[in-house]
Residue, then its C-alpha position, 0 to 999 in steps of 0.5 A: m300399066a297403072q291402076r288406080l284405087v277408086r273409093f266410093s262414099d258408104l252413104t252416096n256411092k259417089i266417087i271420093e277423092d283421097d284427100a276428102v275420105v273421112r272414116i266414120v266409126v258407128e259406135q251405138h245404133p239400133a242395126l249394130e250386132n257385133g259392135p262397132v263398124e266403120i264406114e266411109a264418106a266425103e268430107d262435105e257429106v259428114e257436114p249434116i253430122r256436125k250440124g245435127a250433133l246433140s248436146l247430150v250428158t250421161v249419167k248413172l244412177y245408183r239405187g239404194d237397193g244395191s242394184v246394177p246402176e242405170t245408165v241414162t243419156m239425155e239432152i243437156e238442156e233437159f238435164n240442166n232444167l232439173a235444178s230448178g231455180v239453181d244453176m246447173e253448172d254451179v251445181i256441178r262445180r261444188a259437187g265432190p268427185a264421184y270417185p275419190p282419188r287414189k292414195q299416192t302412198r305405197s304399201a309394203p310389197l306382199s310377201a310370197v305367203d300373202k300373195l293371192d293364188y290366182s289359179t284357184l276358183e277363189h281368186a281366178g278372173k280377178p284383174h291383177r297386174g301380174k302375168t296371167t299363169d297357165a294355171e289361172k287360164e286353165t281354171v278360167r277356161g274350165n269355170l268361166a260361168v262360176i267365175n264370172k258368177r262370183l266376180k259379178s256378185d263381188g262387184i268386179r268386171t266379168i271376163d267377157l268373150d267379146n273383150a279381145e284383151h280378156v279372150t287373149r289374157y285368159g286363153l279363151e280363143a277357141l271358146a270365143q270363136e266356138t260361141g260366136h264372140l269376137q268374129 
């Protein structure tokens, strides 16, 4: 006896043939509570998504007071109208890069004396290429709030319990589970 797996559209609850299944990942929606979700629909059901797509631009606003930058997404036509009497595409072409390119020169390797000790409160949690030692993991686990406060004040990314890479790198699985993160 053979069995057949039947898929139903999450949008219309209609049967979808295997070759017509479209995977849709919802990344932003007011109902999202724990990050992106995945739904399935038939190929013909996603055409309105394509037709309803907006032309958007996302910008970051950096204020002179050094506060956290604000991310704004708006319709591209409205953004282009901000350049009164000037072609916005020309403005963008003439603009310099927001982040200067990194130098290609390699500095001499640090000696053992010059290397940072990431197991100390002063340096634990800072991004680095090397292996995360058990000592650094222990420091991070025992002082996560203090370390995140220091990282934030230094303008460095904080350690996020919703980020699987951070949780694994610093051995924070138990804390993430205990606090309801990464379920």
